[in-house]
N, C-alpha and C positions, 0 to 999 in steps of 0.2 A: 662519446665519452671514453676517453682513454682507460683501457682496462689491460692490455696486452704490453709486456715490457721485453724488449729484445737487446742484444748486444751486437756490435760489429766489430769484429776481430780480423783484420786485414793479413795477419801473420807476420808481424814483426818479432823479432828476438828481442833480448833486454840490450838496449843499445847504450854505449859508454860515451862519456864526454859530450852530453847533450846540450843543446840550446842554440841560440842564435850564433854565439861566437864559438861553439864546440867544433868538432870534426866536420868538415865539408861533406855533405852527402856523398859526392861522386868519389870522395877519397876513402870511404869506409870499405873495408875487407874483412871478411869473416871466415874462420875454418870451418870444415864439414861439421866438426863436433857441435860448434856454437849455432851454426844453421840448423840443426836438428832440435835444437832447444823449444822451437815453436810449437811443434806437435805436442810436445808433454805440457806446455803452458795451456795451449787449446784444451788438452785434457783436464787440467788442474781447474781452469776457469768453467769448463763446461759441468764440472762436479759441484763447484760453488753455486753457480746459476741453478743446476737440478735441486739443491738442497734449500735453496733461498725463494724459489718461487718465480724465477724468470720463464720465459717461454720458448724463444728461439735464440740460438747462437748462429750468427750469420758470418760466413767467411770468405774471401776473396781467392780468385785464381791468379797467379802470377808465375813468371819463369824467369830464371837466369839471373835472380836479384841477390847478387853476392853482396850488397850492400847492406842487407838483412833488414830491409823495410817490409817485404811482402813475400813470403817463401813456401806458400801452399800451392803446389802444381794441379792437385786434383781434389776438388771439393767432394764430389760423390764417393770417392774411396774414404776421405777423411771423415766425413758425416757418417757413413757406415761404421767405421771403427769407434767413433766417439758414442755412438748409440750403444754399443757393448758396454761402455765406461759408465753408463748413466742409466736413469730409469725412466725418465719422462720426458725429458728436454728435447726438443726438435734442432734440426740443423739445416741452416739455410744456405744455399749457393748464391753468393753475392759477388761475382756472377761468373758461371761457366762461360768462357769466352767462345763463342761458336766458331769464328773464323780460325781457331786452332784446332778445331775438333772435326772429324766427319761426323754429321748429324745423326746417323743411324748407330755409331758407335755409342754416343754420348747418350741417346734415347735407351739403347739396351741396358748401359751401365746404371742409368738411372731407374729403369724399371726393376732391375735385381734389387738395388736398394731399397725401394719403395717396398717391395714384397717382404724381403727378410726383416726390415725395422718396422713394419705395419705403418708406413706412411711417416716416418720421424725424419726423412730428408726430404727438404723442399727444393722445388727447380727455381733456377733463375737463369737468365741469359743476357748477355751483353756483346758489344761489338769490340770491346777492347780500346785501349788508348795509349799504351806503350809501344813505340815502333820497335824496339829492341826485341819484344816479344812477339808480336803479331807477324812482322815481316819476315822474322827468322824461321818462322813456321810456313813460310810460303805463301801467306795470305795478305791481301793489300790492307793497308792502314793510312800511308800517306796520301793516296788518292782516295778520298772520303767516299766519292760516289761509287767506286768499286767496292768499297768496304760495305757499303749499305746495301748494294745490289747482292752481295755474296750472303750477307746476314739475311736478307728477307727471304732468299731462297732457303736457306739452311733452316729458317723457322718453318717455312712451309712444309719441309720434308720431315722435320722432327714431328709436327703435329700430326701428319700422315702416319708416321709410326706408332705414335701414342693412340690415335683415334680410329684408325681403319683396319677392320680386320684383314684385309689384304690391299695391296695399293701397287701402282706404278707411277713413278715420278719421272718426268722428263723436263730439264731447265737448261739454263746456259752452262751450269756447273756440275750438275749431277745427272745420271740416268740410273736409276733403281727399280727393278733390275734391268740390266742391258739384255738385248734380246740374243741370249746364248742358249746352246743347247744344254738339257739337264735331263739325264736318265731317260733319254727318249722324246722328249717334247722341247719347245721352244718356250723360254719363260717369257711370262706376261704380267706377273705379279708376284710379290711375296709378303709373307706376313712376318713382323718383327715377333721374335720370341725371346724372352718373354715379353708381354705388354704389362704397364703399370697395374697394380691391384686397384689403386685409388683414381678413377678417371671421372670427369675430365680433370686432367693434371693441372694443379695450381701453378701458374708461372708467373714469375715476378721479373722486373726490369727496372733499371735506374729511370726516373724521369728526368729527361733534360732538354732537348730541342723540341720545338713545335713538331717536326715530322716524326721524332721519336715518340711524342705523345699521342700522334695519331695512329701510330702503329700499335701501341699498348691497346688503345681503346678499339681498334679494329679487330684484334685477336681476342680480347677479353683479357688482356694480361693486367696484373696487379702492380703498383707502383712503389718505388724507393725514393725518398728525397732525405740526401744527409748534409749536414754542415751548409745549408743554403740559409742566408740572410731572411730577415722576415719578409721583405718586399719581394725576393725572388722566390721563396717559398710561397707566397700566395699567388704569384703569377703562375707557378707550375700546378698548384692544386686546381686553380679556376680552369686552367686550360687543359688539364686532365677531365675534370668535370664535363666541360664544353665537349670535347672530343668524344666521351662516352655517349652523351647525349645525341650527338651527330651520328653515331654508329647503332643506335636503338639500344643502348646499355645504360640506360638513366641512373645515377648515383646521388648520394647526398654529398655535398661538400666534404671533402677529404676521406670519403669512404674508399677502401681497397688500396690505401697508401700506408706505408709505414714512414713515419717522420723521424729522423735522427739528428742528434745534436751533442755536443760535448758537455760533460758534466763533471763537476768536481765539488766535493762536501768538506767543508771545515766549519769551524765555529762562527766564521763571518767570511764576509767576501774578500777583504784584504788578504787574509791569510790563504784563503783558496788560490788567489792570484798569484801571490808569491810562490806558492808550493806547485802550481800547475804551470807557470809561465814557461821554463825551460823545456818542458815535455810539447807544450804548444808550439813553441818556436821551432822545435826539432820537426815536427809534424809537417809544418809549412815549408821549410828547407827543402824537403823532398817532393811535396805536392805542388806547391805554388808554380813551379816551372810548367807543369802540364796543363795549368789554365783551371785549377780546382779551387778558385776562390770565388765562390758564388754570393758574392756581396752586392749590394746597390749603393751608389752615392746619393747624396741628398736630393738629386732630382730623380732619383729612381732609375737611372741608369746601370746596368750590370757592370760591375768591375771589368776593365779590359775592353769594353766597347769604346766607340769614338768618342774622346772628350772625358772618359771616367778613368779613375785610377786603375793601375795595373799591378800596384806594388804587393810585396808580400805583408799580410796583416798581422796587427799586433793583436793580443789577447784581449784587450780593452775594446778594440773594434769589433772583435767576434761577440764579446757580451753586449755591446750597444746594438748589434745586428740580431741578437738574440739566437745566434749560432752556438752559443756557449752559456750554460748557466753554472753560476759559481757561488757559493757561500754555504750559508746554513741549509738544513734541510727546508725550513720553510722559505727560503729565498728561491731554493730550486723548485718546489712546489709551485710556488707564485708563479714563477717564470714559465714553468710548462703550462699550467693552467691558462695564462695568457694568450698562449696560441691555441690551447684547445678549445677555449670559448668562442673562436672565430669558425671553426669547423665541426659542424654537428655530426659528421660522418665518421670522423677520425677517432680511431679507437687504438692504435698502436704506436708507442714511442720507443725508440732505440738510442741507446748510449753507445756513442763510439769510443772505442778504446784508443786513445790518443797514443800515437806511436812512439813518443819518448818516455811513456811510463811503463815502470817494471810490473811484471805480474803478480807479485806480492802486494804492491800498493794499489793495483787495480782491484784485486780481490777483497782488499778491506774496503774500498770504495763501493764494490757491489753489495756487500754485507750491509753496509751502512744505509745505502739507498734501498734495499729490501727492507730494512728494519723500520725507517723514518719517512721514506717517501711513497713507495709503492702502496702502504696502507691508505695514505690520502686520497688515492683514485679508486681502489677496489672496495674500500669500506664506506661506501656513501649510497 
């Protein structure tokens, strides 16, 4: 039963001239002053969420994005600051891109944030998908096998940092510590200082391919599924449940998963579509070329797979696939409940802040959602 409500803010600034026929994504350029706006938008939205009863604000790590779509380079640091600006809201990392970090350094930063915020920063990890970002940090992405191998070793080292009082790691990419002399003896192991206060550390990953799902289940990680059409969502949740069962971690269908979708409230669906459509289209101008349209055709094939469509989606298609819920509070409640009813373990729903929508409008949507939608789930 859904009782927890989250928001995903990937870090866009307030974009101008949005929509399908607006400024092409690759032609957007913004000044340093404009790009700084996103940090204060995050603060304002976090305060609104804190006041209105939301649970977690999730944010995304990205680099070099002069286009203004995703401008947060350090989620642990950002979450730590936002915790000082709010009272109870938690801040999720969706996701720290491990190939752009040394895993020990990330583990140390997270442990410090966990201690000083008393657990209000939530760890998440991912492999990355922007070549401009990952390859510029000297890590592989174009070669998917090398990227996966690096990521899996980084996860191994990260978990040693969190879980072992002292450790030695020697793999293909890292040796920690190396066998060097220190104060008259040869290093054989190290202890990460500090270690997190809250252990075992709750770690989240995006649920995507079958190999990714198996890795989540193997390590006991929790999963996030956002903007998936109804058929793809079902495939992912059932695949995750089956993988957890295989690894001796049985779960109810939907358990330990955050399901995310787009939401827009208005007096009726037609009005919601009219108001949301430019922002929706702006979002997919940026994201569709990365392959992030997880819809299925009428035969159940994922978009972009052989024989299935690969075009930029319309809002009408997103509504049909139940990746977007638009209309009155009742329309949105009924839509969310239609998915909730299929998954007895599902307890978390996440609103994706659509990249073309300004912060003032989004905060109005959050207040309305908190007032007229959340009570339908929590008061039952």
